[in-house]
DSSP file (Angstrom, degrees, kcal/mol; ACC not computed):
  #  RESIDUE AA STRUCTURE BP1 BP2  ACC     N-H-->O    O-->H-N    N-H-->O    O-->H-N    TCO  KAPPA ALPHA  PHI   PSI    X-CA   Y-CA   Z-CA
    1    1 A M              0   0    0      0, 0.0   100,-0.2     0, 0.0    99,-0.1   0.000 360.0 360.0 360.0  53.1    0.0    0.0    0.0
    2    2 A I        +     0   0    0     96,-0.1    98,-0.7    98,-0.1     2,-0.2   0.885 360.0  27.8-100.6 -45.1    2.8    2.4   -0.9
    3    3 A S  S    S-     0   0    0     97,-0.1     2,-2.5    96,-0.1    98,-0.0  -0.488 101.1 -69.7-113.8 179.0    1.9    4.2   -4.1
    4    4 A K        -     0   0    0     -2,-0.2     2,-0.7     4,-0.1     3,-0.1  -0.485  59.0-171.5 -69.5  81.1   -1.2    5.3   -6.0
    5    5 A D     >  -     0   0    0     -2,-2.5     4,-2.5     1,-0.2     5,-0.2  -0.689  14.7-155.8 -80.2 113.0   -2.1    1.8   -6.9
    6    6 A Q  H  > S+     0   0    0     -2,-0.7     4,-2.5     1,-0.2    -1,-0.2   0.845  92.0  53.6 -63.3 -35.7   -5.0    2.0   -9.3
    7    7 A N  H  > S+     0   0    0      2,-0.2     4,-1.8     1,-0.2    -1,-0.2   0.906 111.8  45.5 -63.0 -41.6   -6.3   -1.5   -8.5
    8    8 A Q  H  > S+     0   0    0      2,-0.2     4,-2.3     1,-0.2    -2,-0.2   0.897 112.5  49.8 -69.6 -39.8   -6.4   -0.6   -4.8
    9    9 A I  H  X S+     0   0    0     -4,-2.5     4,-2.6     1,-0.2    -2,-0.2   0.907 109.9  52.1 -67.8 -40.2   -8.1    2.7   -5.5
   10   10 A A  H  X S+     0   0    0     -4,-2.5     4,-2.4    -5,-0.2    -1,-0.2   0.884 109.9  49.2 -58.8 -39.4  -10.7    1.0   -7.7
   11   11 A L  H  X S+     0   0    0     -4,-1.8     4,-2.4     2,-0.2    -2,-0.2   0.882 111.0  49.4 -71.6 -38.5  -11.4   -1.5   -4.9
   12   12 A I  H  X S+     0   0    0     -4,-2.3     4,-2.8     2,-0.2    -2,-0.2   0.927 112.5  47.8 -62.6 -44.5  -11.7    1.4   -2.3
   13   13 A D  H  X S+     0   0    0     -4,-2.6     4,-3.0     1,-0.2     5,-0.2   0.917 110.9  51.3 -62.8 -43.0  -14.1    3.2   -4.7
   14   14 A Q  H  X S+     0   0    0     -4,-2.4     4,-2.3     1,-0.2    -1,-0.2   0.926 111.7  48.2 -61.1 -44.7  -16.1   -0.1   -5.3
   15   15 A T  H  X S+     0   0    0     -4,-2.4     4,-1.5     2,-0.2    -2,-0.2   0.929 112.9  46.3 -60.7 -47.8  -16.4   -0.5   -1.5
   16   16 A V  H  < S+     0   0    0     -4,-2.8     4,-0.5     1,-0.2     3,-0.4   0.941 115.2  47.1 -60.9 -47.8  -17.5    3.1   -0.9
   17   17 A N  H >< S+     0   0    0     -4,-3.0     3,-0.6     1,-0.2     4,-0.4   0.837 106.3  58.5 -65.7 -32.9  -20.0    3.0   -3.7
   18   18 A A  H 3< S+     0   0    0     -4,-2.3     3,-0.2     1,-0.2    -1,-0.2   0.855 116.7  32.4 -65.7 -33.6  -21.4   -0.4   -2.6
   19   19 A F  T >< S+     0   0    0     -4,-1.5     3,-1.5    -3,-0.4    -1,-0.2   0.324  89.6 102.5-103.4   6.8  -22.4    1.0    0.8
   20   20 A D  T <  S+     0   0    0     -3,-0.6    -1,-0.2    -4,-0.5    -2,-0.1   0.847  84.1  45.4 -63.0 -34.7  -23.1    4.5   -0.3
   21   21 A S  T 3  S-     0   0    0     -4,-0.4    -1,-0.3     1,-0.3     3,-0.1   0.291 125.7 -84.9 -94.7  11.6  -26.9    3.9   -0.2
   22   22 A G    X   -     0   0    0     -3,-1.5     3,-1.3     1,-0.1    -1,-0.3  -0.072  37.2 -83.7 106.1 158.2  -26.8    2.2    3.2
   23   23 A I  G >  S+     0   0    0      1,-0.3     3,-1.6     2,-0.2    -1,-0.1   0.740 115.0  70.4 -70.2 -24.7  -26.3   -1.2    4.6
   24   24 A S  G 3  S+     0   0    0      1,-0.3    -1,-0.3    -3,-0.1    -2,-0.1   0.663  92.5  59.1 -71.5 -13.9  -29.9   -2.4    4.0
   25   25 A T  G <  S+     0   0    0     -3,-1.3     2,-0.4    -7,-0.1    -1,-0.3   0.471  92.8  83.7 -89.5   0.0  -29.3   -2.5    0.2
   26   26 A I    <   -     0   0    0     -3,-1.6    -7,-0.0    -4,-0.1    -8,-0.0  -0.877  68.2-147.3-109.1 130.7  -26.4   -5.0    0.5
   27   27 A E    >>  -     0   0    0     -2,-0.4     4,-1.8     1,-0.1     3,-0.7  -0.636  28.8-113.7 -87.0 153.8  -27.0   -8.7    0.8
   28   28 A P  H 3> S+     0   0    0      0, 0.0     4,-2.4     0, 0.0     5,-0.2   0.865 117.5  57.7 -56.2 -35.4  -24.5  -10.8    2.9
   29   29 A Q  H 3> S+     0   0    0      1,-0.2     4,-2.4     2,-0.2     5,-0.1   0.877 104.5  51.4 -62.7 -34.6  -23.3  -12.5   -0.2
   30   30 A D  H <> S+     0   0    0     -3,-0.7     4,-2.2     2,-0.2    -1,-0.2   0.898 110.8  48.8 -67.1 -40.4  -22.4   -9.1   -1.8
   31   31 A G  H  X S+     0   0    0     -4,-1.8     4,-2.4     2,-0.2    -2,-0.2   0.882 110.6  50.2 -64.3 -38.7  -20.4   -8.3    1.4
   32   32 A I  H  X S+     0   0    0     -4,-2.4     4,-2.7     2,-0.2    -2,-0.2   0.908 109.2  51.1 -64.7 -43.0  -18.7  -11.6    1.3
   33   33 A A  H  X S+     0   0    0     -4,-2.4     4,-1.7     2,-0.2    -2,-0.2   0.902 112.1  47.3 -60.6 -41.7  -17.7  -11.1   -2.4
   34   34 A L  H  X S+     0   0    0     -4,-2.2     4,-2.2     2,-0.2    -1,-0.2   0.916 111.3  50.5 -67.5 -41.7  -16.3   -7.7   -1.6
   35   35 A I  H  X S+     0   0    0     -4,-2.4     4,-2.9     1,-0.2    -2,-0.2   0.920 107.7  54.5 -61.5 -42.6  -14.4   -9.0    1.4
   36   36 A D  H  X S+     0   0    0     -4,-2.7     4,-2.5     1,-0.2    -1,-0.2   0.895 106.8  51.0 -56.8 -41.7  -13.0  -11.8   -0.8
   37   37 A K  H  X S+     0   0    0     -4,-1.7     4,-2.5     2,-0.2    -1,-0.2   0.920 111.5  47.8 -61.5 -43.8  -11.7   -9.1   -3.2
   38   38 A W  H  X S+     0   0    0     -4,-2.2     4,-3.2     1,-0.2     5,-0.3   0.924 110.8  50.3 -64.2 -43.2  -10.0   -7.3   -0.3
   39   39 A L  H  X S+     0   0    0     -4,-2.9     4,-2.0     1,-0.2    -1,-0.2   0.907 111.3  49.0 -64.9 -40.4   -8.4  -10.5    1.0
   40   40 A D  H  X S+     0   0    0     -4,-2.5     4,-1.6     2,-0.2    -1,-0.2   0.911 113.5  47.4 -62.8 -42.6   -7.1  -11.3   -2.5
   41   41 A R  H  X S+     0   0    0     -4,-2.5     4,-2.7     1,-0.2     5,-0.4   0.920 112.3  47.8 -65.7 -43.8   -5.7   -7.8   -2.7
   42   42 A L  H  X S+     0   0    0     -4,-3.2     4,-2.4     1,-0.2    -1,-0.2   0.850 109.2  55.2 -68.1 -32.1   -4.1   -7.8    0.7
   43   43 A D  H  < S+     0   0    0     -4,-2.0    -1,-0.2    -5,-0.3    -2,-0.2   0.862 112.3  44.1 -65.4 -36.2   -2.6  -11.2   -0.1
   44   44 A E  H  < S+     0   0    0     -4,-1.6    -2,-0.2    -5,-0.1    -1,-0.2   0.943 136.3   8.4 -73.5 -49.0   -1.0   -9.7   -3.2
   45   45 A V  H  < S+     0   0    0     -4,-2.7    -3,-0.2    -5,-0.1    -2,-0.2   0.415  95.5 122.9-119.0   1.0    0.3   -6.5   -1.7
   46   46 A G     <  -     0   0    0     -4,-2.4     2,-0.2    -5,-0.4    -4,-0.0  -0.087  33.9-175.0 -65.8 165.1   -0.2   -6.7    2.0
   47   47 A D    >>  -     0   0    0    -46,-0.0     4,-1.2     0, 0.0     3,-1.1  -0.731  51.0 -68.5-141.0-169.4    2.5   -6.5    4.6
   48   48 A D  H 3> S+     0   0    0      1,-0.3     4,-0.6    -2,-0.2     3,-0.5   0.871 130.4  57.6 -57.4 -35.8    2.8   -6.8    8.4
   49   49 A A  H 34 S+     0   0    0      1,-0.2     4,-0.3     2,-0.1    -1,-0.3   0.803 111.9  40.3 -66.9 -27.9    0.7   -3.7    8.8
   50   50 A T  H <> S+     0   0    0     -3,-1.1     4,-2.3     1,-0.2    -1,-0.2   0.545  91.1  86.1-100.3  -6.0   -2.2   -5.2    6.8
   51   51 A D  H  X S+     0   0    0     -4,-1.2     4,-2.2    -3,-0.5    -1,-0.2   0.905  90.2  51.9 -60.0 -39.0   -2.1   -8.7    8.2
   52   52 A E  H  X S+     0   0    0     -4,-0.6     4,-2.1     2,-0.2    -1,-0.2   0.856 108.0  51.2 -65.1 -36.0   -4.3   -7.7   11.1
   53   53 A I  H  > S+     0   0    0     -4,-0.3     4,-2.7     2,-0.2    -1,-0.2   0.902 108.1  52.2 -66.5 -41.7   -6.8   -6.2    8.7
   54   54 A A  H  X S+     0   0    0     -4,-2.3     4,-2.1     2,-0.2    -2,-0.2   0.916 109.5  49.2 -61.2 -43.7   -6.9   -9.4    6.7
   55   55 A D  H  X S+     0   0    0     -4,-2.2     4,-2.1     2,-0.2    -1,-0.2   0.913 111.8  48.7 -61.2 -42.7   -7.6  -11.4    9.9
   56   56 A T  H  X S+     0   0    0     -4,-2.1     4,-2.5     1,-0.2    -2,-0.2   0.901 109.6  52.5 -66.8 -40.1  -10.4   -9.0   10.9
   57   57 A L  H  X S+     0   0    0     -4,-2.7     4,-2.7     2,-0.2    -1,-0.2   0.877 107.6  51.8 -64.2 -35.7  -11.8   -9.3    7.4
   58   58 A E  H  X S+     0   0    0     -4,-2.1     4,-2.4     2,-0.2    -1,-0.2   0.919 109.7  50.2 -62.8 -41.5  -11.8  -13.1    7.7
   59   59 A E  H  X S+     0   0    0     -4,-2.1     4,-2.0     2,-0.2    -2,-0.2   0.924 112.1  46.7 -63.9 -42.8  -13.7  -12.8   11.0
   60   60 A L  H  X S+     0   0    0     -4,-2.5     4,-1.8     1,-0.2    -2,-0.2   0.900 110.0  54.0 -64.1 -41.3  -16.2  -10.5    9.3
   61   61 A R  H  X S+     0   0    0     -4,-2.7     4,-1.4     1,-0.2    -2,-0.2   0.923 108.1  49.7 -58.6 -45.9  -16.6  -12.8    6.4
   62   62 A S  H  < S+     0   0    0     -4,-2.4     3,-0.3     1,-0.2     6,-0.2   0.906 108.9  52.4 -57.6 -44.1  -17.3  -15.7    8.8
   63   63 A E  H  < S+     0   0    0     -4,-2.0    11,-0.3     1,-0.2    -1,-0.2   0.825 112.8  45.1 -64.5 -32.0  -20.0  -13.6   10.6
   64   64 A L  H  < S+     0   0    0     -4,-1.8    -1,-0.2    -3,-0.2    -2,-0.2   0.680  87.1 103.9 -83.3 -20.0  -21.7  -12.8    7.2
   65   65 A D    >X  -     0   0    0     -4,-1.4     3,-2.2    -3,-0.3     4,-1.0  -0.521  61.5-153.0 -72.9 112.4  -21.6  -16.4    5.9
   66   66 A P  T 34>S+     0   0    0      0, 0.0     5,-1.4     0, 0.0     4,-0.5   0.795  94.2  60.6 -56.1 -29.8  -25.0  -17.9    6.2
   67   67 A S  T 345S+     0   0    0      1,-0.2    -2,-0.1     2,-0.2    -5,-0.1   0.688 112.6  38.1 -71.7 -16.8  -23.5  -21.4    6.4
   68   68 A Q  T <45S+     0   0    0     -3,-2.2    -1,-0.2    -6,-0.2    -3,-0.1   0.492 119.8  42.9-111.7  -4.9  -21.7  -20.4    9.6
   69   69 A N  T ><5S-     0   0    0     -4,-1.0     3,-1.7    -3,-0.3    -2,-0.2   0.168 108.5-106.5-127.5  21.4  -24.2  -18.2   11.3
   70   70 A E  T 3 5S-     0   0    0     -4,-0.5    -3,-0.2     1,-0.3    -5,-0.0   0.819  75.3 -64.1  56.2  33.4  -27.5  -20.2   10.9
   71   71 A G  T 3 <S+     0   0    0     -5,-1.4    -1,-0.3    -6,-0.2    -4,-0.1   0.488 121.4  95.3  75.9   3.8  -28.6  -17.6    8.3
   72   72 A Q    <   -     0   0    0     -3,-1.7    -1,-0.1    -6,-0.2    -7,-0.1  -0.832  64.8-148.0-130.6  95.5  -28.7  -14.8   10.8
   73   73 A P        -     0   0    0      0, 0.0     2,-0.9     0, 0.0    -9,-0.1  -0.335  23.2-120.1 -60.5 143.6  -25.7  -12.4   11.1
   74   74 A D     >  -     0   0    0    -11,-0.3     4,-2.5     1,-0.2     3,-0.3  -0.767  20.7-160.4 -87.2 106.0  -25.2  -11.1   14.6
   75   75 A A  H  > S+     0   0    0     -2,-0.9     4,-2.6     1,-0.2    48,-0.2   0.865  89.1  51.3 -58.3 -40.1  -25.4   -7.3   14.3
   76   76 A S  H  > S+     0   0    0      2,-0.2     4,-2.0     1,-0.2    -1,-0.2   0.883 111.2  48.2 -70.0 -34.7  -23.6   -6.6   17.6
   77   77 A A  H  > S+     0   0    0     -3,-0.3     4,-2.3     2,-0.2    -2,-0.2   0.916 112.2  49.2 -65.0 -43.5  -20.7   -8.9   16.6
   78   78 A I  H  X S+     0   0    0     -4,-2.5     4,-3.0     1,-0.2    -2,-0.2   0.906 108.4  54.0 -64.9 -39.0  -20.5   -7.2   13.2
   79   79 A A  H  X S+     0   0    0     -4,-2.6     4,-2.2    -5,-0.2    -1,-0.2   0.921 109.1  48.3 -60.0 -43.4  -20.5   -3.8   14.9
   80   80 A E  H  X S+     0   0    0     -4,-2.0     4,-2.0     2,-0.2    -1,-0.2   0.911 112.5  48.3 -62.4 -43.3  -17.5   -4.9   17.0
   81   81 A I  H  X S+     0   0    0     -4,-2.3     4,-2.6     2,-0.2    -2,-0.2   0.932 110.3  51.3 -62.3 -45.9  -15.6   -6.2   14.0
   82   82 A L  H  X S+     0   0    0     -4,-3.0     4,-2.6     1,-0.2    -1,-0.2   0.895 107.5  53.6 -59.9 -39.5  -16.3   -3.1   12.0
   83   83 A Q  H  X S+     0   0    0     -4,-2.2     4,-2.0     1,-0.2    -1,-0.2   0.916 110.3  46.9 -62.4 -41.2  -15.0   -1.0   15.0
   84   84 A D  H  X S+     0   0    0     -4,-2.0     4,-2.4     1,-0.2    -2,-0.2   0.919 111.5  51.5 -65.0 -41.3  -11.8   -3.0   14.9
   85   85 A L  H  X S+     0   0    0     -4,-2.6     4,-2.5     1,-0.2    -2,-0.2   0.882 108.4  51.8 -62.7 -40.7  -11.5   -2.6   11.1
   86   86 A I  H  X S+     0   0    0     -4,-2.6     4,-2.4     2,-0.2    -1,-0.2   0.934 111.8  45.7 -59.9 -47.2  -11.9    1.1   11.4
   87   87 A Q  H  X S+     0   0    0     -4,-2.0     4,-2.0     1,-0.2    -2,-0.2   0.910 114.1  48.6 -66.3 -40.9   -9.1    1.4   14.0
   88   88 A Q  H  X S+     0   0    0     -4,-2.4     4,-2.0     2,-0.2    -1,-0.2   0.899 112.5  48.0 -67.2 -40.4   -6.8   -0.9   12.0
   89   89 A T  H  X S+     0   0    0     -4,-2.5     4,-2.8     2,-0.2    -1,-0.2   0.887 109.3  53.5 -67.3 -38.4   -7.5    1.1    8.7
   90   90 A Q  H  X S+     0   0    0     -4,-2.4     4,-1.7    -5,-0.2    -2,-0.2   0.911 108.7  50.0 -60.7 -41.8   -6.8    4.4   10.6
   91   91 A A  H  < S+     0   0    0     -4,-2.0     4,-0.4     1,-0.2    -2,-0.2   0.898 112.1  46.7 -66.7 -39.1   -3.4    3.0   11.8
   92   92 A V  H >< S+     0   0    0     -4,-2.0     3,-1.6     1,-0.2     6,-0.4   0.924 109.3  56.0 -66.6 -42.4   -2.5    1.9    8.2
   93   93 A M  H 3< S+     0   0    0     -4,-2.8    -2,-0.2     1,-0.3    -1,-0.2   0.848 104.6  52.8 -56.9 -35.7   -3.6    5.4    6.9
   94   94 A Q  T 3< S+     0   0    0     -4,-1.7    -1,-0.3    -5,-0.2    -2,-0.2   0.554  89.2 101.0 -80.2  -8.0   -1.3    7.1    9.2
   95   95 A S  S X  S-     0   0    0     -3,-1.6     3,-0.9    -4,-0.4     4,-0.2  -0.403  81.6-122.0 -74.5 154.0    1.7    5.1    8.1
   96   96 A A  G >  S+     0   0    0      1,-0.2     3,-1.4     2,-0.2     4,-0.2   0.826 109.6  64.4 -65.8 -31.6    4.2    6.6    5.6
   97   97 A E  G 3  S+     0   0    0      1,-0.3     3,-0.4     2,-0.1    -1,-0.2   0.771 102.3  48.7 -63.0 -26.8    3.6    3.8    3.2
   98   98 A A  G X  S+     0   0    0     -3,-0.9     3,-2.1    -6,-0.4    -1,-0.3   0.376  76.9 108.1 -95.7   4.9   -0.1    4.9    2.8
   99   99 A S  G X  S+     0   0    0     -3,-1.4     3,-1.1     1,-0.3     4,-0.2   0.824  74.6  57.0 -55.0 -37.2    0.6    8.6    2.2
  100  100 A A  G 3  S+     0   0    0    -98,-0.7    -1,-0.3    -3,-0.4     3,-0.1   0.660 110.8  43.4 -67.4 -17.9   -0.2    8.4   -1.5
  101  101 A E  G <> S+     0   0    0     -3,-2.1     4,-2.7  -100,-0.2     5,-0.3   0.012  72.4 122.4-118.7  24.7   -3.7    7.1   -0.7
  102  102 A Q  H <> S+     0   0    0     -3,-1.1     4,-2.6     1,-0.2     5,-0.2   0.918  76.5  48.3 -54.2 -49.1   -4.7    9.3    2.2
  103  103 A T  H  > S+     0   0    0      1,-0.2     4,-1.9     2,-0.2    -1,-0.2   0.925 114.3  45.1 -61.6 -45.8   -7.9   10.7    0.4
  104  104 A E  H  > S+     0   0    0      1,-0.2     4,-2.2     2,-0.2    -1,-0.2   0.902 113.4  49.3 -67.4 -40.4   -9.1    7.2   -0.6
  105  105 A L  H  X S+     0   0    0     -4,-2.7     4,-2.7     2,-0.2    -1,-0.2   0.869 108.1  54.7 -64.6 -37.0   -8.4    5.7    2.8
  106  106 A S  H  X S+     0   0    0     -4,-2.6     4,-2.3    -5,-0.3    -1,-0.2   0.895 108.8  48.4 -60.8 -40.3  -10.2    8.6    4.4
  107  107 A Q  H  X S+     0   0    0     -4,-1.9     4,-2.2     2,-0.2    -2,-0.2   0.917 111.1  50.5 -62.8 -43.5  -13.3    7.8    2.3
  108  108 A L  H  X S+     0   0    0     -4,-2.2     4,-2.7     1,-0.2    -2,-0.2   0.912 110.4  49.1 -61.8 -43.4  -13.0    4.2    3.2
  109  109 A I  H  X S+     0   0    0     -4,-2.7     4,-2.7     1,-0.2    -1,-0.2   0.910 109.7  51.8 -64.1 -42.8  -12.9    5.0    6.9
  110  110 A A  H  X S+     0   0    0     -4,-2.3     4,-2.1     2,-0.2    -1,-0.2   0.888 111.3  48.1 -60.0 -39.8  -15.9    7.3    6.6
  111  111 A T  H  X S+     0   0    0     -4,-2.2     4,-2.8     2,-0.2    -2,-0.2   0.927 111.7  49.1 -66.9 -44.9  -17.8    4.5    4.9
  112  112 A L  H  X S+     0   0    0     -4,-2.7     4,-3.0     1,-0.2    -2,-0.2   0.902 111.0  50.4 -61.4 -41.2  -16.8    2.0    7.5
  113  113 A E  H  X S+     0   0    0     -4,-2.7     4,-2.3     2,-0.2    -1,-0.2   0.909 110.6  49.7 -63.6 -41.9  -17.8    4.5   10.3
  114  114 A N  H  X S+     0   0    0     -4,-2.1     4,-2.2     2,-0.2    -2,-0.2   0.936 111.5  48.2 -60.3 -49.4  -21.2    4.9    8.6
  115  115 A L  H  X S+     0   0    0     -4,-2.8     4,-2.9     1,-0.2     5,-0.3   0.927 109.7  53.4 -55.1 -46.0  -21.7    1.1    8.3
  116  116 A H  H  X S+     0   0    0     -4,-3.0     4,-3.0     1,-0.2     5,-0.2   0.918 107.8  50.1 -57.1 -45.3  -20.7    0.8   11.9
  117  117 A S  H  X S+     0   0    0     -4,-2.3     4,-2.0     1,-0.2    -1,-0.2   0.899 112.8  46.6 -61.6 -40.8  -23.3    3.3   13.0
  118  118 A Q  H  X S+     0   0    0     -4,-2.2     4,-2.0     2,-0.2    -2,-0.2   0.904 115.7  44.1 -68.2 -42.8  -26.0    1.6   11.0
  119  119 A V  H  X S+     0   0    0     -4,-2.9     4,-2.6     2,-0.2    -2,-0.2   0.911 112.9  52.3 -71.0 -41.2  -25.1   -1.9   12.3
  120  120 A A  H  X S+     0   0    0     -4,-3.0     4,-1.8    -5,-0.3    -2,-0.2   0.907 110.3  48.7 -61.6 -39.8  -24.8   -0.6   15.8
  121  121 A A  H  X S+     0   0    0     -4,-2.0     4,-1.3    -5,-0.2    -1,-0.2   0.917 112.2  47.7 -67.4 -40.7  -28.3    1.0   15.6
  122  122 A S  H  X S+     0   0    0     -4,-2.0     4,-1.1     1,-0.2    -2,-0.2   0.862 108.9  54.9 -68.4 -33.0  -29.8   -2.3   14.2
  123  123 A A  H  X S+     0   0    0     -4,-2.6     4,-0.7     1,-0.2    -1,-0.2   0.869 105.7  52.4 -66.0 -34.0  -28.0   -4.2   17.0
  124  124 A G  H  < S+     0   0    0     -4,-1.8     3,-0.5     1,-0.2    -1,-0.2   0.827 104.7  56.6 -68.5 -30.5  -29.7   -1.9   19.5
  125  125 A D  H  < S+     0   0    0     -4,-1.3    -1,-0.2     1,-0.2    -2,-0.2   0.777 100.0  60.4 -72.0 -25.0  -33.1   -2.7   17.8
  126  126 A E  H  <        0   0    0     -4,-1.1    -1,-0.2     1,-0.2    -2,-0.2   0.769 360.0 360.0 -74.8 -23.9  -32.5   -6.4   18.4
  127  127 A S     <        0   0    0     -4,-0.7    -1,-0.2    -3,-0.5    -2,-0.2   0.521 360.0 360.0 -87.9 360.0  -32.4   -6.1   22.2
C-alpha cells in the first residue's frame, strides 16, 4: 500500500459505492464477495501492517456467511468487528507507506464508520 495503486483505489471506490446507499441495500453474499476481493488484494500487496486487517476481514466474512451463522448475522458482533476494522485502517492510513492514498483511505474509513453506525443501531433494535 505504498503508491497510487489503481487496483487498490478502484477497490476502495467499489467498497465506498457499494455501501453509499446504506447497509440495508447489501446482501450478505455481496459483502462476502467484496471481502474476498479485499483478501485477495491484501494477499498480493499486504505487509505486516495489513495482516491484522486481513484477519479482521476473515472474521467479518465468517460472521456474514449464512452457512456459519445459521442464516442470521449477529449485528452486535458485526459492529464490534467493524470498529476493529476502522481502527486498523486508521493505523494503516497514518503510516508513511499509505501517504499516496490518504484521500481514498479517508473515504473508506468514513464509509466503515457509517456502516458501523447503521449496524450498531440495528443491533440496538434487536435487544
